KEDREN-812408 format. One record per residue (C-alpha): residue number from 1; residue in three letters; chain; x, y, z negated. Coordinates in steps of 0.25 Angstrom, whole numbers, plus 2048, in hexadecimal, padded with zeros to 3 digits. Each point is the difference from the previous one (the first is absolute). Layout:
BEGIN
<seq: NUM | type: ALA | mol: A | X: X | Y: Y | Z: Z>
...
***
This chain:
BEGIN
<seq: 1 | type: MET | mol: A | X: C20 | Y: 4F1 | Z: 159>
<seq: 2 | type: SER | mol: A | X: 7F9 | Y: 803 | Z: 7F3>
<seq: 3 | type: GLY | mol: A | X: 808 | Y: 806 | Z: 7F5>
<seq: 4 | type: ARG | mol: A | X: 7F9 | Y: 7F8 | Z: 7F6>
<seq: 5 | type: GLU | mol: A | X: 806 | Y: 7F5 | Z: 7F9>
<seq: 6 | type: PRO | mol: A | X: 7F8 | Y: 7F3 | Z: 802>
<seq: 7 | type: LYS | mol: A | X: 7FE | Y: 7F6 | Z: 7F5>
<seq: 8 | type: ARG | mol: A | X: 80A | Y: 7F7 | Z: 7FE>
<seq: 9 | type: ASP | mol: A | X: 7FA | Y: 7F0 | Z: 802>
<seq: 10 | type: SER | mol: A | X: 802 | Y: 7F5 | Z: 7F7>
<seq: 11 | type: ALA | mol: A | X: 809 | Y: 7F9 | Z: 80C>
<seq: 12 | type: VAL | mol: A | X: 80A | Y: 80D | Z: 800>
<seq: 13 | type: ARG | mol: A | X: 802 | Y: 7FE | Z: 7F1>
<seq: 14 | type: ARG | mol: A | X: 802 | Y: 7F3 | Z: 7FF>
<seq: 15 | type: ALA | mol: A | X: 80A | Y: 801 | Z: 80C>
<seq: 16 | type: GLY | mol: A | X: 80C | Y: 804 | Z: 7F6>
<seq: 17 | type: ARG | mol: A | X: 806 | Y: 7F0 | Z: 7FF>
<seq: 18 | type: PRO | mol: A | X: 805 | Y: 800 | Z: 80E>
<seq: 19 | type: ARG | mol: A | X: 80C | Y: 80B | Z: 805>
<seq: 20 | type: PRO | mol: A | X: 800 | Y: 801 | Z: 80F>
<seq: 21 | type: PHE | mol: A | X: 805 | Y: 80D | Z: 801>
<seq: 22 | type: HIS | mol: A | X: 80F | Y: 806 | Z: 7FF>
<seq: 23 | type: ALA | mol: A | X: 7FC | Y: 80D | Z: 800>
<seq: 24 | type: ILE | mol: A | X: 7F7 | Y: 80D | Z: 806>
<seq: 25 | type: THR | mol: A | X: 807 | Y: 80B | Z: 807>
<seq: 26 | type: PRO | mol: A | X: 7F5 | Y: 80B | Z: 7FC>
<seq: 27 | type: PHE | mol: A | X: 800 | Y: 809 | Z: 80D>
<seq: 28 | type: THR | mol: A | X: 805 | Y: 801 | Z: 80D>
<seq: 29 | type: MET | mol: A | X: 7FC | Y: 807 | Z: 80C>
<seq: 30 | type: GLN | mol: A | X: 809 | Y: 7F7 | Z: 80A>
<seq: 31 | type: ASP | mol: A | X: 7FA | Y: 7F2 | Z: 7FE>
<seq: 32 | type: PHE | mol: A | X: 7F2 | Y: 803 | Z: 805>
<seq: 33 | type: PRO | mol: A | X: 7FD | Y: 807 | Z: 80C>
<seq: 34 | type: ASN | mol: A | X: 7F9 | Y: 80E | Z: 7FE>
<seq: 35 | type: GLY | mol: A | X: 7FB | Y: 7FD | Z: 7F0>
<seq: 36 | type: THR | mol: A | X: 807 | Y: 800 | Z: 7F3>
<seq: 37 | type: ALA | mol: A | X: 802 | Y: 7F2 | Z: 7FB>
<seq: 38 | type: CYS | mol: A | X: 807 | Y: 7F8 | Z: 7F5>
<seq: 39 | type: ILE | mol: A | X: 809 | Y: 7F4 | Z: 802>
<seq: 40 | type: LEU | mol: A | X: 7FC | Y: 7F3 | Z: 7F9>
<seq: 41 | type: TRP | mol: A | X: 80D | Y: 7F8 | Z: 801>
<seq: 42 | type: VAL | mol: A | X: 7FD | Y: 7F0 | Z: 7FD>
<seq: 43 | type: ALA | mol: A | X: 80B | Y: 7F7 | Z: 7FC>
<seq: 44 | type: GLY | mol: A | X: 805 | Y: 7F3 | Z: 806>
<seq: 45 | type: CYS | mol: A | X: 802 | Y: 7FD | Z: 80D>
<seq: 46 | type: ASN | mol: A | X: 7FE | Y: 7F6 | Z: 80B>
<seq: 47 | type: MET | mol: A | X: 80D | Y: 805 | Z: 80A>
<seq: 48 | type: ARG | mol: A | X: 80E | Y: 801 | Z: 7F9>
<seq: 49 | type: CYS | mol: A | X: 806 | Y: 80C | Z: 80B>
<seq: 50 | type: GLY | mol: A | X: 80E | Y: 803 | Z: 7FE>
<seq: 51 | type: TYR | mol: A | X: 7FF | Y: 810 | Z: 802>
<seq: 52 | type: CYS | mol: A | X: 7F3 | Y: 800 | Z: 7F6>
<seq: 53 | type: HIS | mol: A | X: 804 | Y: 80C | Z: 7F7>
<seq: 54 | type: ASN | mol: A | X: 7F6 | Y: 7FC | Z: 7F6>
<seq: 55 | type: PRO | mol: A | X: 806 | Y: 7F2 | Z: 7FB>
<seq: 56 | type: GLN | mol: A | X: 7F9 | Y: 804 | Z: 7F1>
<seq: 57 | type: ILE | mol: A | X: 7F3 | Y: 7FE | Z: 805>
<seq: 58 | type: VAL | mol: A | X: 802 | Y: 7F3 | Z: 80A>
<seq: 59 | type: LEU | mol: A | X: 808 | Y: 7F8 | Z: 7F6>
<seq: 60 | type: GLY | mol: A | X: 7F8 | Y: 807 | Z: 7F3>
<seq: 61 | type: LYS | mol: A | X: 7F3 | Y: 7FE | Z: 7F8>
<seq: 62 | type: GLY | mol: A | X: 7F6 | Y: 80A | Z: 7FF>
<seq: 63 | type: VAL | mol: A | X: 800 | Y: 809 | Z: 7F5>
<seq: 64 | type: LEU | mol: A | X: 7F2 | Y: 805 | Z: 801>
<seq: 65 | type: SER | mol: A | X: 7F3 | Y: 7FA | Z: 801>
<seq: 66 | type: GLU | mol: A | X: 7F6 | Y: 803 | Z: 807>
<seq: 67 | type: ALA | mol: A | X: 7F8 | Y: 807 | Z: 7F5>
<seq: 68 | type: ASP | mol: A | X: 80B | Y: 80A | Z: 800>
<seq: 69 | type: VAL | mol: A | X: 7FE | Y: 801 | Z: 80C>
<seq: 70 | type: MET | mol: A | X: 7F2 | Y: 803 | Z: 801>
<seq: 71 | type: ASN | mol: A | X: 802 | Y: 80A | Z: 7F5>
<seq: 72 | type: PHE | mol: A | X: 80A | Y: 808 | Z: 807>
<seq: 73 | type: LEU | mol: A | X: 7F6 | Y: 802 | Z: 80C>
<seq: 74 | type: TYR | mol: A | X: 7F2 | Y: 803 | Z: 7F9>
<seq: 75 | type: ARG | mol: A | X: 808 | Y: 80D | Z: 7FB>
<seq: 76 | type: ARG | mol: A | X: 805 | Y: 802 | Z: 80F>
<seq: 77 | type: ILE | mol: A | X: 7EF | Y: 800 | Z: 806>
<seq: 78 | type: GLY | mol: A | X: 7FF | Y: 80D | Z: 807>
<seq: 79 | type: LEU | mol: A | X: 810 | Y: 802 | Z: 800>
<seq: 80 | type: LEU | mol: A | X: 805 | Y: 7F7 | Z: 80B>
<seq: 81 | type: ASP | mol: A | X: 7FA | Y: 7FA | Z: 80A>
<seq: 82 | type: GLY | mol: A | X: 806 | Y: 7F6 | Z: 803>
<seq: 83 | type: VAL | mol: A | X: 808 | Y: 7F2 | Z: 7FA>
<seq: 84 | type: VAL | mol: A | X: 80D | Y: 7FA | Z: 806>
<seq: 85 | type: LEU | mol: A | X: 7FF | Y: 7F1 | Z: 7FD>
<seq: 86 | type: SER | mol: A | X: 811 | Y: 7FE | Z: 802>
<seq: 87 | type: GLY | mol: A | X: 80C | Y: 7F5 | Z: 7FA>
<seq: 88 | type: GLY | mol: A | X: 805 | Y: 7F6 | Z: 800>
<seq: 89 | type: GLU | mol: A | X: 7F3 | Y: 7FA | Z: 808>
<seq: 90 | type: ALA | mol: A | X: 7F4 | Y: 805 | Z: 7FE>
<seq: 91 | type: THR | mol: A | X: 7F8 | Y: 7F4 | Z: 805>
<seq: 92 | type: ALA | mol: A | X: 809 | Y: 7F6 | Z: 7F9>
<seq: 93 | type: TRP | mol: A | X: 7F7 | Y: 803 | Z: 7F3>
<seq: 94 | type: PRO | mol: A | X: 7F5 | Y: 7F7 | Z: 800>
<seq: 95 | type: GLY | mol: A | X: 7F7 | Y: 80B | Z: 7F9>
<seq: 96 | type: LEU | mol: A | X: 803 | Y: 80B | Z: 80C>
<seq: 97 | type: ILE | mol: A | X: 7F2 | Y: 7FF | Z: 806>
<seq: 98 | type: ALA | mol: A | X: 7F8 | Y: 802 | Z: 7F3>
<seq: 99 | type: PHE | mol: A | X: 808 | Y: 80A | Z: 7FC>
<seq: 100 | type: ALA | mol: A | X: 7FF | Y: 806 | Z: 80D>
<seq: 101 | type: ALA | mol: A | X: 7F0 | Y: 800 | Z: 800>
<seq: 102 | type: ARG | mol: A | X: 800 | Y: 807 | Z: 7F1>
<seq: 103 | type: VAL | mol: A | X: 809 | Y: 80A | Z: 806>
<seq: 104 | type: LYS | mol: A | X: 7F8 | Y: 805 | Z: 80D>
<seq: 105 | type: ALA | mol: A | X: 7F3 | Y: 800 | Z: 7F7>
<seq: 106 | type: MET | mol: A | X: 807 | Y: 80C | Z: 7F6>
<seq: 107 | type: GLY | mol: A | X: 800 | Y: 809 | Z: 80F>
<seq: 108 | type: PHE | mol: A | X: 80E | Y: 7FC | Z: 803>
<seq: 109 | type: ALA | mol: A | X: 806 | Y: 7FF | Z: 80E>
<seq: 110 | type: VAL | mol: A | X: 80A | Y: 7F4 | Z: 802>
<seq: 111 | type: LYS | mol: A | X: 80D | Y: 7FD | Z: 806>
<seq: 112 | type: LEU | mol: A | X: 805 | Y: 7F3 | Z: 801>
<seq: 113 | type: ASP | mol: A | X: 810 | Y: 7FF | Z: 803>
<seq: 114 | type: THR | mol: A | X: 804 | Y: 7F1 | Z: 804>
<seq: 115 | type: ASN | mol: A | X: 80A | Y: 7F6 | Z: 806>
<seq: 116 | type: GLY | mol: A | X: 7F4 | Y: 7F9 | Z: 807>
<seq: 117 | type: LEU | mol: A | X: 803 | Y: 7F2 | Z: 7F9>
<seq: 118 | type: ARG | mol: A | X: 7F2 | Y: 7FE | Z: 7FB>
<seq: 119 | type: PRO | mol: A | X: 7F6 | Y: 802 | Z: 80C>
<seq: 120 | type: ASP | mol: A | X: 7F5 | Y: 7FA | Z: 7F8>
<seq: 121 | type: VAL | mol: A | X: 800 | Y: 80A | Z: 7F6>
<seq: 122 | type: VAL | mol: A | X: 801 | Y: 80C | Z: 809>
<seq: 123 | type: ALA | mol: A | X: 7F5 | Y: 7FA | Z: 809>
<seq: 124 | type: ARG | mol: A | X: 7F7 | Y: 800 | Z: 7F4>
<seq: 125 | type: LEU | mol: A | X: 804 | Y: 80D | Z: 7FB>
<seq: 126 | type: LEU | mol: A | X: 7FB | Y: 806 | Z: 80F>
<seq: 127 | type: ALA | mol: A | X: 7F3 | Y: 7F7 | Z: 7FF>
<seq: 128 | type: ALA | mol: A | X: 7FD | Y: 806 | Z: 7F2>
<seq: 129 | type: ARG | mol: A | X: 803 | Y: 80E | Z: 806>
<seq: 130 | type: LEU | mol: A | X: 80A | Y: 802 | Z: 7F5>
<seq: 131 | type: VAL | mol: A | X: 80C | Y: 806 | Z: 804>
<seq: 132 | type: ASP | mol: A | X: 7FF | Y: 80D | Z: 80A>
<seq: 133 | type: ARG | mol: A | X: 810 | Y: 7FF | Z: 806>
<seq: 134 | type: ILE | mol: A | X: 80B | Y: 7F8 | Z: 801>
<seq: 135 | type: ALA | mol: A | X: 80E | Y: 801 | Z: 801>
<seq: 136 | type: LEU | mol: A | X: 807 | Y: 7F3 | Z: 806>
<seq: 137 | type: ASP | mol: A | X: 80E | Y: 7FD | Z: 7FE>
<seq: 138 | type: TYR | mol: A | X: 805 | Y: 7F7 | Z: 80D>
<seq: 139 | type: LYS | mol: A | X: 80D | Y: 7FB | Z: 7FA>
<seq: 140 | type: ALA | mol: A | X: 807 | Y: 7FB | Z: 80A>
<seq: 141 | type: PRO | mol: A | X: 7FE | Y: 7F9 | Z: 80E>
<seq: 142 | type: PRO | mol: A | X: 7FD | Y: 7EF | Z: 7FE>
<seq: 143 | type: GLU | mol: A | X: 80F | Y: 7FC | Z: 802>
<seq: 144 | type: LYS | mol: A | X: 805 | Y: 809 | Z: 7F5>
<seq: 145 | type: PHE | mol: A | X: 7F2 | Y: 800 | Z: 7F8>
<seq: 146 | type: ARG | mol: A | X: 806 | Y: 7F5 | Z: 7F7>
<seq: 147 | type: ALA | mol: A | X: 80E | Y: 808 | Z: 7FE>
<seq: 148 | type: VAL | mol: A | X: 7F9 | Y: 80D | Z: 7FC>
<seq: 149 | type: THR | mol: A | X: 7F6 | Y: 7FC | Z: 7F6>
<seq: 150 | type: SER | mol: A | X: 806 | Y: 7F1 | Z: 7FC>
<seq: 151 | type: THR | mol: A | X: 7F2 | Y: 7FA | Z: 805>
<seq: 152 | type: CYS | mol: A | X: 7FC | Y: 7F8 | Z: 80B>
<seq: 153 | type: ALA | mol: A | X: 7F1 | Y: 805 | Z: 802>
<seq: 154 | type: TYR | mol: A | X: 802 | Y: 809 | Z: 80E>
<seq: 155 | type: ARG | mol: A | X: 7F2 | Y: 7FA | Z: 803>
<seq: 156 | type: LYS | mol: A | X: 7F7 | Y: 805 | Z: 7F4>
<seq: 157 | type: PHE | mol: A | X: 807 | Y: 80D | Z: 803>
<seq: 158 | type: SER | mol: A | X: 7FC | Y: 800 | Z: 80E>
<seq: 159 | type: ALA | mol: A | X: 7F1 | Y: 7FC | Z: 7FD>
<seq: 160 | type: THR | mol: A | X: 800 | Y: 80D | Z: 7F7>
<seq: 161 | type: LEU | mol: A | X: 806 | Y: 809 | Z: 80C>
<seq: 162 | type: ASP | mol: A | X: 7F6 | Y: 7F8 | Z: 80A>
<seq: 163 | type: LEU | mol: A | X: 7F3 | Y: 804 | Z: 7F6>
<seq: 164 | type: LEU | mol: A | X: 804 | Y: 80D | Z: 7FE>
<seq: 165 | type: CYS | mol: A | X: 800 | Y: 802 | Z: 80E>
<seq: 166 | type: THR | mol: A | X: 7F5 | Y: 7FA | Z: 804>
<seq: 167 | type: GLN | mol: A | X: 7F6 | Y: 809 | Z: 7F6>
<seq: 168 | type: GLN | mol: A | X: 7FC | Y: 80D | Z: 802>
<seq: 169 | type: ALA | mol: A | X: 7FC | Y: 805 | Z: 7F1>
<seq: 170 | type: VAL | mol: A | X: 80C | Y: 803 | Z: 7F9>
<seq: 171 | type: PRO | mol: A | X: 80C | Y: 807 | Z: 805>
<seq: 172 | type: PHE | mol: A | X: 80E | Y: 7F9 | Z: 7FF>
<seq: 173 | type: GLU | mol: A | X: 80D | Y: 805 | Z: 800>
<seq: 174 | type: VAL | mol: A | X: 80D | Y: 7F6 | Z: 803>
<seq: 175 | type: ARG | mol: A | X: 80D | Y: 803 | Z: 7FA>
<seq: 176 | type: THR | mol: A | X: 80F | Y: 7F9 | Z: 801>
<seq: 177 | type: THR | mol: A | X: 80C | Y: 802 | Z: 7F5>
<seq: 178 | type: VAL | mol: A | X: 80D | Y: 800 | Z: 806>
<seq: 179 | type: HIS | mol: A | X: 80D | Y: 7FC | Z: 7FE>
<seq: 180 | type: HIS | mol: A | X: 80C | Y: 7FC | Z: 808>
<seq: 181 | type: ALA | mol: A | X: 805 | Y: 7F4 | Z: 7F6>
<seq: 182 | type: LEU | mol: A | X: 7F0 | Y: 7FA | Z: 805>
<seq: 183 | type: LEU | mol: A | X: 7FA | Y: 805 | Z: 80D>
<seq: 184 | type: GLU | mol: A | X: 807 | Y: 808 | Z: 80C>
<seq: 185 | type: GLU | mol: A | X: 7F8 | Y: 809 | Z: 809>
<seq: 186 | type: GLN | mol: A | X: 7FD | Y: 7F5 | Z: 80C>
<seq: 187 | type: ASP | mol: A | X: 7F7 | Y: 7FA | Z: 7F3>
<seq: 188 | type: VAL | mol: A | X: 7F8 | Y: 80D | Z: 7FD>
<seq: 189 | type: LEU | mol: A | X: 7FE | Y: 803 | Z: 811>
<seq: 190 | type: ASP | mol: A | X: 7FC | Y: 7EF | Z: 7FF>
<seq: 191 | type: ILE | mol: A | X: 7F5 | Y: 805 | Z: 7F6>
<seq: 192 | type: ALA | mol: A | X: 7FC | Y: 80B | Z: 807>
<seq: 193 | type: GLY | mol: A | X: 7FE | Y: 7F7 | Z: 80C>
<seq: 194 | type: ASP | mol: A | X: 7F9 | Y: 7F7 | Z: 7F9>
<seq: 195 | type: LEU | mol: A | X: 7F6 | Y: 80A | Z: 7FA>
<seq: 196 | type: ALA | mol: A | X: 7FD | Y: 806 | Z: 80F>
<seq: 197 | type: ALA | mol: A | X: 7FB | Y: 7F3 | Z: 804>
<seq: 198 | type: ARG | mol: A | X: 7F9 | Y: 7FE | Z: 7F4>
<seq: 199 | type: GLY | mol: A | X: 7F9 | Y: 80D | Z: 803>
<seq: 200 | type: TYR | mol: A | X: 804 | Y: 808 | Z: 7F5>
<seq: 201 | type: ARG | mol: A | X: 7FF | Y: 80D | Z: 804>
<seq: 202 | type: GLY | mol: A | X: 804 | Y: 806 | Z: 7F2>
<seq: 203 | type: ASN | mol: A | X: 80D | Y: 807 | Z: 7FC>
<seq: 204 | type: TYR | mol: A | X: 80B | Y: 7F7 | Z: 7FD>
<seq: 205 | type: THR | mol: A | X: 808 | Y: 806 | Z: 7F4>
<seq: 206 | type: VAL | mol: A | X: 80E | Y: 7FC | Z: 7FF>
<seq: 207 | type: GLN | mol: A | X: 809 | Y: 802 | Z: 7F2>
<seq: 208 | type: ARG | mol: A | X: 80D | Y: 7FF | Z: 7FB>
<seq: 209 | type: ALA | mol: A | X: 803 | Y: 7F7 | Z: 7F6>
<seq: 210 | type: ILE | mol: A | X: 804 | Y: 807 | Z: 7F2>
<seq: 211 | type: ALA | mol: A | X: 80C | Y: 7F6 | Z: 7FB>
<seq: 212 | type: GLY | mol: A | X: 80C | Y: 804 | Z: 7FA>
<seq: 213 | type: PRO | mol: A | X: 808 | Y: 7FE | Z: 7F3>
<seq: 214 | type: ASP | mol: A | X: 7F6 | Y: 80C | Z: 7F9>
<seq: 215 | type: ARG | mol: A | X: 7F4 | Y: 7F9 | Z: 808>
<seq: 216 | type: PRO | mol: A | X: 802 | Y: 7F2 | Z: 7FB>
<seq: 217 | type: THR | mol: A | X: 7F7 | Y: 7F5 | Z: 809>
<seq: 218 | type: LEU | mol: A | X: 7FC | Y: 7F3 | Z: 7FF>
<seq: 219 | type: GLY | mol: A | X: 80B | Y: 7FB | Z: 80A>
<seq: 220 | type: ASN | mol: A | X: 80A | Y: 80A | Z: 7FB>
<seq: 221 | type: LEU | mol: A | X: 801 | Y: 805 | Z: 80E>
<seq: 222 | type: ALA | mol: A | X: 80C | Y: 80B | Z: 802>
<seq: 223 | type: HIS | mol: A | X: 7FD | Y: 80F | Z: 805>
<seq: 224 | type: ALA | mol: A | X: 7FB | Y: 7FE | Z: 80F>
<seq: 225 | type: ALA | mol: A | X: 80E | Y: 804 | Z: 806>
<seq: 226 | type: ARG | mol: A | X: 7FA | Y: 7FF | Z: 80E>
<seq: 227 | type: PRO | mol: A | X: 7F2 | Y: 808 | Z: 800>
<seq: 228 | type: PHE | mol: A | X: 7F8 | Y: 7FD | Z: 80D>
<seq: 229 | type: ASP | mol: A | X: 800 | Y: 808 | Z: 80B>
<seq: 230 | type: MET | mol: A | X: 7F1 | Y: 807 | Z: 800>
<seq: 231 | type: VAL | mol: A | X: 801 | Y: 806 | Z: 80C>
<seq: 232 | type: ARG | mol: A | X: 803 | Y: 7F5 | Z: 808>
<seq: 233 | type: LEU | mol: A | X: 7F5 | Y: 7F8 | Z: 7FA>
<seq: 234 | type: ALA | mol: A | X: 7F6 | Y: 80B | Z: 802>
<seq: 235 | type: ALA | mol: A | X: 804 | Y: 801 | Z: 80D>
<seq: 236 | type: SER | mol: A | X: 7FE | Y: 7F2 | Z: 803>
<seq: 237 | type: SER | mol: A | X: 7F4 | Y: 7FC | Z: 7F8>
<seq: 238 | type: PRO | mol: A | X: 7F4 | Y: 7FC | Z: 807>
<seq: 239 | type: MET | mol: A | X: 7F6 | Y: 807 | Z: 7F6>
<seq: 240 | type: ALA | mol: A | X: 803 | Y: 80D | Z: 7F6>
<seq: 241 | type: MET | mol: A | X: 80A | Y: 7FF | Z: 7F6>
<seq: 242 | type: SER | mol: A | X: 803 | Y: 807 | Z: 7F3>
<seq: 243 | type: PHE | mol: A | X: 80B | Y: 800 | Z: 7F8>
<seq: 244 | type: ARG | mol: A | X: 802 | Y: 803 | Z: 7F0>
***
């Protein structure tokens, strides 16, 4: 990427009215493999997961405009490799595709964190080559999907997963957040089995929910008193599994 700041166009200057972004994490080396990146947190979400530790992003309104974020990115050209689009749920924002095109035109690689409920948006991003990497949250098996996410949209998620498993151009990872109040160890193994059956060959990440009195969640979950047996899960999983 060039260190020279591109000329800001009139579309960017006019974009100050809507405020789709909650916040910017200016630097991360953990969320974008083999590169430096920032994280753009899009306000709002089309799920209501009980373990979500970002209720202020899910339920709140944005405080940063597109122009605010673009001005930040202009100053990071040549300093960052990529941009992570997270939330909330980035694909629920109607302006995402046009925004991703601007970010790519600036020379940044783009990673999308998504819950998969907008397979149409993911398909358009892939077709236009506007995304370089995807992280997909597999929230729960179909019989528990509504209880975990407060939506009845497992089929939409499933369509996104099938799309990513069949496309060859963009690497993607799958992850599940676990809390004993919502999922059991067998649910994780069922998800791993489904991934293997669909032909997923990447790493499957299982991450513990952060909950408790000092870490409020959308569902006010207590601290996970009964941790999952990660040794058993790794030994029984039909695919590679990592934990964090």
